[in-house]
Steps between C-alpha positions, in 0.01 A plus 500: 500500500633844411565747779222752535238291329209332668318174480145523372258282690220377274148470633204388293259730685704820493753680281870423557661671798872565513672377813820701549811303585695567819806640320286762326326603821836522678642715218211746519519504881873579475442793266244656734724433804803661336295804400241557777350798317438300183149557365391304193176453315428156362608609153824654628580187702425279199747696295769525770492126572447400132190294577166439335211681664343188658824381661585848627153551642514163676841572653398845624174358637691228685726762660197710587318200650793420731515863616828596335346735242209740523304660220433873496166654409628566150605136454876528553683235701721612788672320784249461785554775754692714249231768509574543872877526457672831560836622373 
């Protein structure tokens, strides 16, 4: 399996859902950790990480679900708690 790509889990009752691999999630987590002020929309993240939209969305959602990322009102992804950080 190529780094940064996901496995698609087929289901007869629903459309395919990308399941992000651990290396991809760790890579995205590292980028946000190294740059705490990083703020990316889904489209910006897709481009930065060179991913298809489904895989990128799944990875960001996984990081949001575990509490690492938060989503702003305008849809950007930031590190959870980053909006409370001061310089």
